[in-house]
Backbone bond lengths (Angstrom), bond angles and torsions (degrees), N, CA, C in turn:
res aa  C-N    CA-C-N  psi(-1)  N-CA   C-N-CA  omega(-1)  CA-C   N-CA-C  phi
1 M - - - 1.451 - - 1.516 110.26 -
2 K 1.352 116.44 -37.85 1.427 119.64 179.51 1.577 112.40 -65.51
3 S 1.348 116.56 -38.03 1.457 120.92 -177.38 1.519 105.89 -69.83
4 L 1.304 123.53 -36.81 1.426 126.73 174.04 1.546 112.25 -54.92
5 K 1.335 116.02 -44.45 1.430 120.85 179.27 1.508 110.88 -67.54
6 V 1.317 118.31 -34.78 1.468 121.21 178.28 1.528 109.07 -66.39
7 I 1.343 115.95 -44.05 1.516 120.48 179.69 1.481 108.84 -64.78
8 L 1.276 121.55 -43.04 1.433 123.96 178.11 1.519 111.07 -61.51
9 R 1.355 119.92 -43.18 1.416 120.98 177.12 1.537 114.64 -60.91
10 W 1.307 115.38 -30.21 1.441 118.51 -178.37 1.550 114.84 -90.39
11 L 1.329 117.63 -10.54 1.482 119.95 179.97 1.514 115.02 -53.46
12 P 1.259 117.62 -50.10 1.531 115.95 -179.56 1.533 110.63 -57.09
13 A 1.302 117.79 -48.95 1.483 122.85 178.66 1.529 110.48 -58.45
14 A 1.270 117.57 -45.58 1.526 121.36 -178.95 1.530 109.45 -60.25
15 F 1.354 114.66 -41.27 1.442 120.11 -176.83 1.558 109.79 -64.88
16 I 1.312 115.90 -42.96 1.489 121.32 174.95 1.530 114.26 -65.37
17 F 1.336 114.10 -39.60 1.505 117.10 175.88 1.569 108.11 -60.11
18 A 1.362 116.37 -46.33 1.459 119.02 -176.21 1.508 108.34 -63.90
19 C 1.310 121.38 -46.25 1.450 124.97 -178.48 1.471 110.88 -61.76
20 S 1.311 118.08 -41.19 1.447 123.90 179.26 1.501 110.93 -63.39
21 W 1.354 117.26 -45.18 1.458 123.61 179.93 1.565 108.92 -63.15
22 Y 1.312 114.75 -44.09 1.487 118.96 178.39 1.516 111.95 -59.56
23 L 1.342 116.66 -47.33 1.435 121.17 -178.25 1.561 110.66 -65.27
24 S 1.304 112.89 -37.56 1.562 116.40 -179.40 1.493 110.97 -66.70
25 S 1.387 117.59 -22.23 1.437 122.49 -177.58 1.527 110.91 -84.64
26 Q 1.324 118.60 -6.01 1.475 120.80 -178.99 1.530 110.14 -86.38
27 E 1.362 116.75 144.75 1.441 118.35 179.14 1.551 112.51 -68.22
28 T 1.323 113.29 -37.29 1.493 117.22 173.97 1.540 106.23 -141.62
29 I 1.322 111.22 157.74 1.478 119.79 174.00 1.498 110.34 -121.20
30 E 1.341 113.53 116.92 1.445 117.29 178.88 1.630 111.04 -73.45
31 M 1.256 114.65 164.92 1.425 121.12 -179.49 1.479 117.99 63.68
32 M 1.381 113.86 27.40 1.421 117.70 175.06 1.593 109.86 -85.13
33 P 1.274 118.84 143.05 1.485 119.22 172.58 1.509 110.97 -57.70
34 S 1.325 115.52 152.13 1.454 118.02 -175.78 1.499 116.08 -115.56
35 F 1.337 122.50 13.90 1.389 124.34 175.99 1.558 114.08 -79.21
36 W 1.277 118.43 167.33 1.489 123.23 -173.41 1.472 107.93 -57.62
37 N 1.303 118.82 129.57 1.477 128.45 176.65 1.527 110.72 59.11
38 A 1.338 118.65 32.64 1.458 120.20 179.06 1.528 109.67 -63.79
39 D 1.343 115.40 -33.33 1.482 116.41 -178.75 1.562 110.17 -62.86
40 K 1.294 119.58 -31.31 1.483 119.88 178.81 1.483 110.58 -67.44
41 L 1.326 114.96 -40.68 1.542 118.19 177.59 1.494 109.48 -63.80
42 V 1.378 116.35 -43.21 1.487 116.88 178.27 1.535 112.22 -60.51
43 H 1.358 115.10 -45.50 1.418 117.01 176.75 1.543 114.61 -57.65
44 C 1.347 115.18 -43.73 1.411 120.01 -179.41 1.593 111.44 -64.45
45 V 1.316 119.98 -46.44 1.421 120.87 -179.29 1.506 112.64 -68.27
46 C 1.291 115.55 -40.26 1.536 118.89 -179.38 1.568 109.72 -67.57
47 F 1.283 115.98 -39.18 1.493 116.75 -178.18 1.483 110.89 -80.07
48 A 1.392 120.96 -19.62 1.429 123.09 171.19 1.521 107.28 -68.52
49 G 1.250 115.87 -46.72 1.561 119.12 -179.92 1.558 108.53 -60.40
50 L 1.338 117.05 -41.55 1.451 120.73 -178.13 1.475 109.14 -64.70
51 A 1.355 116.92 -43.85 1.475 120.38 -178.21 1.580 110.79 -66.85
52 F 1.304 117.67 -36.54 1.430 121.70 176.57 1.574 108.95 -55.57
53 W 1.337 117.26 -50.67 1.440 121.42 -179.28 1.475 113.66 -72.71
54 V 1.240 120.72 -28.12 1.473 124.06 175.45 1.515 106.54 -71.35
55 A 1.264 121.12 -41.29 1.478 124.00 172.45 1.483 112.06 -60.23
56 F 1.343 121.16 -37.93 1.414 123.91 170.63 1.548 112.55 -59.86
57 G 1.279 114.28 -40.63 1.508 120.82 177.73 1.496 115.48 -64.70
58 V 1.374 114.95 -37.78 1.483 116.33 -172.69 1.576 111.69 -104.05
59 W 1.289 115.35 1.42 1.508 120.42 -172.05 1.533 113.71 -55.82
60 V 1.285 118.20 -47.00 1.461 123.98 -176.22 1.485 115.54 -58.54
61 N 1.262 117.95 130.66 1.496 124.18 174.03 1.557 113.45 65.36
62 L 1.256 119.25 24.55 1.466 122.10 174.89 1.495 110.00 -103.30
63 P 1.356 116.27 142.17 1.442 120.25 170.76 1.527 109.05 -64.39
64 T 1.347 119.28 149.79 1.429 123.88 -172.58 1.506 112.47 -53.80
65 K 1.369 118.43 -43.01 1.452 118.40 -178.36 1.466 114.95 -64.10
66 W 1.311 118.82 -21.90 1.441 120.95 176.98 1.556 115.44 -90.49
67 R 1.305 113.47 -9.52 1.520 117.65 -178.11 1.513 112.19 -66.56
68 I 1.353 116.08 -27.09 1.495 121.32 174.70 1.506 109.01 -97.49
69 A 1.300 119.29 -44.83 1.458 123.22 -171.49 1.542 112.10 -65.76
70 L 1.304 119.61 -48.15 1.460 119.73 -174.68 1.492 115.13 -62.11
71 P 1.370 117.91 -45.47 1.503 115.25 175.13 1.556 114.52 -60.18
72 V 1.411 114.29 -32.46 1.466 117.28 176.68 1.469 112.21 -65.39
73 V 1.329 115.32 -44.30 1.464 119.96 -179.58 1.536 113.61 -64.09
74 I 1.338 117.52 -39.76 1.435 124.12 176.96 1.461 113.13 -67.15
75 V 1.340 118.29 -46.20 1.451 122.04 -178.94 1.519 110.58 -71.70
76 S 1.308 120.13 -38.36 1.495 125.82 179.34 1.544 105.36 -63.52
77 A 1.321 119.23 -46.50 1.437 120.80 -179.70 1.515 113.25 -63.04
78 Y 1.377 113.73 -35.65 1.436 116.25 175.63 1.563 111.65 -67.92
79 G 1.399 113.73 -32.56 1.476 118.21 176.41 1.533 110.72 -58.27
80 V 1.339 116.45 -44.98 1.419 120.87 175.23 1.534 114.50 -53.51
81 V 1.350 113.06 -51.37 1.479 121.40 179.05 1.471 109.20 -59.72
82 D 1.366 117.57 -41.77 1.472 120.15 -179.84 1.483 112.97 -66.17
83 E 1.324 118.39 -35.13 1.480 121.69 176.73 1.554 111.79 -71.53
84 I 1.241 117.19 -33.57 1.456 121.46 175.12 1.534 110.71 -68.88
85 H 1.335 114.11 -41.30 1.464 120.12 173.70 1.504 112.26 -59.63
86 Q 1.339 117.37 -47.04 1.427 120.05 -179.93 1.533 112.65 -65.17
87 Y 1.255 117.75 -29.42 1.462 122.76 176.89 1.567 113.10 -57.35
88 F 1.353 110.78 -37.06 1.463 116.72 -179.77 1.504 113.91 -97.11
89 T 1.310 118.75 6.24 1.436 125.20 -179.92 1.593 106.67 -92.63
90 P 1.323 119.03 120.84 1.464 122.58 176.53 1.600 109.39 -53.31
91 G 1.276 114.43 136.29 1.488 117.49 175.99 1.531 115.38 85.02
92 R 1.292 117.45 -9.36 1.434 121.62 -177.76 1.521 110.82 -110.45
93 S 1.273 115.57 167.96 1.504 121.78 178.86 1.520 108.01 -131.86
94 S 1.305 114.01 160.09 1.451 122.24 177.82 1.522 109.20 -121.03
95 S 1.293 115.37 140.14 1.484 116.98 -176.31 1.547 110.34 -148.13
96 P 1.321 117.06 135.18 1.454 118.07 173.28 1.575 112.03 -58.90
97 F 1.322 113.95 -29.14 1.500 116.94 179.97 1.488 111.77 -69.14
98 D 1.349 116.56 -31.12 1.493 119.38 172.74 1.483 109.12 -64.52
99 W 1.317 118.48 -41.84 1.430 121.33 178.51 1.498 114.00 -62.66
100 M 1.393 113.07 -39.36 1.442 118.53 175.58 1.519 112.53 -59.79
101 A 1.332 113.88 -42.89 1.467 120.40 178.13 1.558 110.06 -62.85
102 D 1.303 113.83 -41.68 1.495 121.10 177.29 1.551 109.25 -57.48
103 T 1.278 115.84 -47.50 1.487 120.09 -177.10 1.535 111.63 -70.49
104 L 1.313 115.72 -38.59 1.448 118.06 175.06 1.510 110.87 -61.18
105 G 1.320 116.32 -42.10 1.481 122.34 177.21 1.585 109.76 -62.16
106 A 1.281 112.45 -39.75 1.556 115.60 179.75 1.518 110.47 -63.86
107 V 1.345 115.28 -43.40 1.544 118.06 178.74 1.611 106.64 -62.34
108 I 1.249 118.32 -46.09 1.498 118.22 -178.71 1.505 112.22 -63.53
109 G 1.313 117.12 -44.17 1.469 116.91 -179.79 1.495 114.28 -67.16
110 S 1.337 117.83 -40.08 1.438 123.25 173.94 1.468 113.89 -61.52
111 V 1.310 118.42 -44.50 1.503 120.56 -178.97 1.549 108.20 -71.59
112 V 1.268 119.04 -36.55 1.466 119.56 177.45 1.501 109.25 -61.89
113 F 1.356 117.64 -48.39 1.457 119.20 -179.55 1.586 111.82 -58.52
114 F 1.348 113.79 -42.38 1.460 117.52 178.24 1.476 110.52 -59.63
115 Y 1.236 122.38 -46.57 1.450 125.30 -178.18 1.526 112.99 -73.11
116 V 1.322 120.03 -29.86 1.435 121.86 173.68 1.553 109.33 -67.49
117 C 1.273 117.77 -42.89 1.490 123.28 175.68 1.557 109.96 -63.03
118 K 1.286 118.67 -44.77 1.422 121.09 178.87 1.566 110.27 -63.33
119 W 1.283 119.00 -43.56 1.408 124.68 -179.51 1.508 109.48 -62.27
120 I 1.390 118.88 -45.91 1.425 123.89 179.48 1.528 109.49 -64.13
121 S 1.319 119.76 -47.16 1.429 120.69 -175.32 1.545 112.30 -67.79
122 A 1.338 117.46 -22.63 1.422 119.68 175.37 1.537 114.33 -75.30
123 R 1.319 114.67 -18.16 1.416 118.59 178.86 1.517 115.05 -102.65
124 L 1.287 117.66 -1.75 1.459 125.76 176.02 1.558 109.56 -81.32
125 P 1.306 119.05 138.91 1.504 118.48 178.31 1.507 112.31 -64.68
């Protein structure tokens, strides 16, 4: 039963990992915003969402200091792998600035999850 709970906690993050990998494999992505550095904003927002759900997956039984740090490390490492993957994908480019946007998003998503949980727990009896 405990392993089922672990699997269920990781489902949202696994879904986002899979969608991210699929989109990274495409030569182009339609419906992208076209303003200056829009791709950095997209990276930041998507990886913030990923980090939020990774934090949900790792939250149980972690010391407080790791509740923010571990999701950031996991998602940032995935950002490196994603940039390497895009380097070898025709029509795509790889950039350390994309990885920096990924990592910033990871920090934002992880911190938001931490404070959402703190806010909820303060309101529970």
